[in-house]
N, C-alpha and C positions, 0 to 999 in steps of 0.2 A: 848572870850571877846565880849560881845554885843556892848559895846561902840566903840570898834575898828571896828566891822562890820558896824556899823552905819556911822562912819567916812569914811570908804571905799566907802560906797554907795553914800555919799554926796560929797566927795572930790577927788575921783579917776576917771580915765577914761580908758575905754577899747580901746586899740589901734589895737588889732587883737585878734583872738581866742586863742593866746598864751601869749599876753603881756598886762599887766595892769600897767598904769602909776599911781604911788602913791607919786609923788613929793611933794604934799601939806601935806602929812601925815608922811612919814618916809624917803624919799629919797633925799629931798633937804631942805624942811622946816620941822622943828621938833617941835611938841607940847610938851613942857616939862612935863606938868601934865599927859598927856596920856602916854608919855614914862615912867614916874615914875610908873604908874599903870602897865605897861608891865613888868618893872623890878621887882616889887613886886610879880606879878603873877608867873614869872619864878622862883624867889627866893622861893616862897611858894612851888612850884612843886618839887624843888630840895633841900629843907631845910634839909632833913635827909641823904643827899648823901655825906657829908664830902667834899664839893667843896673847893679847895684851890686856884683856879684861874679860871677866866672867860676869854675865848679866842674868838676872832672874826676876820673877815677879813675887812680891811679898804675898804670903808669908811661908807657905809650906815648901817652896823651892829653896829657901835660904840655907838650910843645913847642908844639902848636897852641893849647892853652888859654892858655899863657903869653903867646904873641904876641897873642892876641885880648885878653887882659886888659890887656896893655901898651898896645895901640892904644886901647882903651876908657878907659884910665886908672883901672882898678879893681883890687882885689886878686884874686889867684888862690888858690883853696882846692882842695886835692886830697884825695880819700878815700884813706886808706892801706889797704893789703892786709895789713900785718903790724903787730902791736903791738910797740912798742919798750919798753925799760926806762924811758924818760923820757916815755912817752906819757901824755896826759891820761886819767885813768880815767873822766871824764864825757863819753862819746861817744855819737853816734848810730851804730848798727851794724846792718848787714843782711848776711845770708848770700846769696851769689849764685854761680851756676855760671858757669864760663868756657868758651865754646864752643871756642876755640882751644887753651886749656891743658888741657881735659878734667878740670878739678878744680872743687871748690866752695871758695870763700874768703869770709872776712868782709871787708866794706869799712866803714871807720870815718871819721867826721869829728868832731872835738872840738866840743862844743856851743857854746862861745863864738864859733865862726867863722861860724855861721849864726843869723840872727834873723828875726823876723816882718816887719821893715822891709825885708829884702833882696828884690831882684828878681834872680833867678839865671838865668844863661846856662850851660847844661851843654854842654861841648865834649868830644868823644871822637874817637879815631882811626878806629875801625871799628865798625859795627853789623851784627850777624848776626841772632841771635835776640832781642836786646834785653834779656837777663837783667841785665847790669850796669846798664844804663840804668834799668830798672824798680827795681832796688835803690836806686840813687841818688835816683830820684824819690821813693821812700818816705821816705828820709832827709830830703829837702827838705820834703816834706809834714809830717813829724813836727816839723820845726823851726819850722813856721809861715811860712817864706819862700814866695815866689811863684816858680814856674818860668815864666820868660818864654819859653823855648824851648830847643831842642837844636840844636847844630851838629855835624855828623858829617863827618869828612874823607872817608871812603869808606864808602858804604852798599852792602851786598850785598843788592840789591833782590829777589833770588830767595829770600831768607830773610825771615821774617816780622817781624823787629824794628821796622824803620821804619814799616811799614804798620800794625802794632798800636798804636804810639804815636800815629800820625796819627788812627787811628780813635777814640782816647781824647780827641781834640781838642787834642793837643799839637802845637805848631808844630815841625817838624823840617826843618832846612835841611842838605842834603848837598852837598858840593863836587863829588863824583863818585858816580854810581850805576852799579853793575855789574849787568847784567841776567842774565849767565850766565858760568860758568866751564867749561861742558861741553866735553868732548873737548880739554881743555888750552888752550882759546881764551878770551881775555877779550873779552866783548861788553859794551859800555856801553849804558846805557839812554838 
């Protein structure tokens, strides 16, 4: 998506050779029109895959996942990172490290929201090492649902996450791939 690349160049900042701040685009402020374009793009790429649910991890993946689910006409399910007082106690749970947050958290989905009849499209904002993705994939597998594919808004292709998932035979579609952040410069693949 050329428009997304342009916005990344204009409104993001390189914090290190591994970290790109995109708060003004997808991680804190959200442009609804751009996000709708992302959703349409993912929906077009997976239009023939019989998707029954879109799944993401809270919180930054929710806008792109929501618009994708809306365009596909299917429910959105998101994995929570925090247990609430009213949370369903019957959940699928996986412990995953977060590259950008530097912490380990649990991600949880209530069991009634995933079934063996579901064909899942997993949408996320960024993939670096793929830890959150692997945790969510384990949840999907344990539920008996089928993972049809993964849509990533921004793939940091210089980190192993997307490559490792593709090597496992998982279809991964990225809207933008970043080849490098070396020397404070964003280089697209």
